[in-house]
N, C-alpha and C positions, 0 to 999 in steps of 0.2 A: 582464535575464532572470532568471527564477527557477531554482532548482536542478533543477527537473523539465523545463526546456526544453533541457537539455544532454544529451549522450551518449544512452544507450539510450532514455530517456524522450522526448527530442526526436524521435529516429527513430520510436518507437512512436506519437507524436502524429501524425507524418506519414503513417504506415501507416494509423492510424485515420481520418484525414481522407480519405486516398485510397480506402481500401476502403469506408468507411460512406458517404461523400459521393459517391463516384465521381468525384472531382475531384483535381487535383494538390494536395499538401499545402500549398503556398504560397497557393492559392486560397481556402481555408477554414481558416486557421490557428486553433487554439483561442484563446478569449479568455484573457488572463493577468491577474495582479493589477492591472496598470496600466490595464486597460480597464474600462469601465463594465459591471457585472455586474447582471443583473436580481435583484429580490428572490427569495430561496429558491434561489439558485444559488451555486456556489462556483467560483472561477476555476481553469482548468487550471494546475497547479503551485503553487497556494496552500499555504503552509506550514501544516502542521496546528496545531491549537491546542495551546499548551504546558500540560501537566498534570504529573502526578507518577506515579512507578511505584516507590514505596519497597520493594515486595515482589519486585522483579526479581531473578531468580537464573538464572545461566548455567552450563551444564556443557558441557565440551569432549569430544569422543568420539574423533577421530583427528587425527594431525598433517599439515600441509601442505595443499595443494589437495585438495579432497574432504573436508576436515574438516568434521564435523558438530557443531552445538551444539544443546542443548536449552535454549530460553529459557522460564522459567516466570514467571508473574505470579499475584498474590494478590487478593483481593477489594479493590476500590477503586483498583487500578492502572489508569492510562489506557493503552490498548494502543499507540497511535502514539508517545507519549512514551517508553515503555519500549523499543520497537523502534528508535527513533532513537537513544536512549542506547546500546543494544547495538551498533548499526551504527557509531557514532561511536568506540566503544571497540575494535571489531574491524573495521577497514576492509577491504572486499572488493571487488574489481573487479566480480564477478558472483556472486550467490547465489540460490538458490531456497528457498522456505519452504513449509511445510505444518503445519497444526495444528488443535486443537480445543479447546473449553472452553465457557465461558459469559460472558454479559454481562448487566448490569442495565439498561443503556441503550446506544444507539449512534447515530451519524449516518453513514449511508451515502450513496452518491451514484450517479447514473446520468448518463453523459455524453450530453448532448443535442446532436447535430450541427447543428440548426437554430439554437441559441443559442450554440453553441460554448463551452459551460461545463457543469459538473457540477450536475444538479438534486439538491438535498438530499432525503434520505429519512430522516425522524426515526422512531426506534424507541424508544419510552418505555415499555418493559416487559422483564421478564427473559426472556431467550432462551437457548436452547442454541446454541453455535457448532457447526454441523455440518460446517464446513470453513473453513479459513483457507488461502489460497494467495497467492503473490505472489513478489517479487523485491526484492533489495537491490543497488543499483549505486552507483558512485562517479562523480561528475561531474568535468569537466575541472579544477575547482578543488579537488578532493579531498574535497568534502562528500558524505555519504551520501544516497542517495535510497531511502526505503522505500516500496514500492507493494504495498498489500494489498488483496484482496477477501475479503469474508466472506459466508457463507451462514448465515443465522439461522433457527432453528426456533422458532416461537411455541408457546405452550402448547396451542393447538388443533391443532397439527401442520402448520399453513401455514408457509410460509417467505417470507423477503425477502432479497434479496442485492444486493450492489453494491460499489463502491469504497469503502474505509474512509476516513472523515474523522476520526472519533473514537469510542471505545467505552470503557466502564468495566467491568473484570472483575468477575465474580461467578458461580461461586465460584472458578474458576481458569482459566488459560489455559496451554497448552503449545504452543510452536512449535518445530519442528525447522527448523534453518537449515543448509543445505549450501553451503559455499564451493565455487564451481565453478572458481575461478582464472580467469585471463585466457583469453579464447577466441581461436581463430584461424580464419580463413576456410578453407573447403575447397571443392574443386570437386565438383559433382554432375553426373555424366554425364547 
């Protein structure tokens, strides 16, 4: 199994399958890297492409759980590579992310429940990042999982959004990461 099929991401896949498909998670499990994936799709849990992020810069704002980091990237940095590098250096059980910036190109994706894989959305133009949202979790083997979604605004004002596969920063990216610490179950009356 890949790192995304453990922990929170595995649970999220089950919820996605159950809620979107109206079926038990086990009945429509997402395709993974070991399955035959149709052209133009990406397997659920596929590792992001390895790139570089030499301009990565991190600032820490508060100690302990609830600590917030500002992760900044420069032109040419690959977003998923930089975020995975940050997540490996600062392990967190659960974190939430939000940010803005710009890209020169991106590959986003949309989860197709019929195919059970992510349909690639190629964006080959400079866009404003109107929003970055996501999570960082750690799987049972201690490996980080970075799950990001982007909303991109094109020059004509239209937008495209989806699950981030890869993107190249231009001119800058700023993502605020808040470490939530370990969660605990609570009763809801």
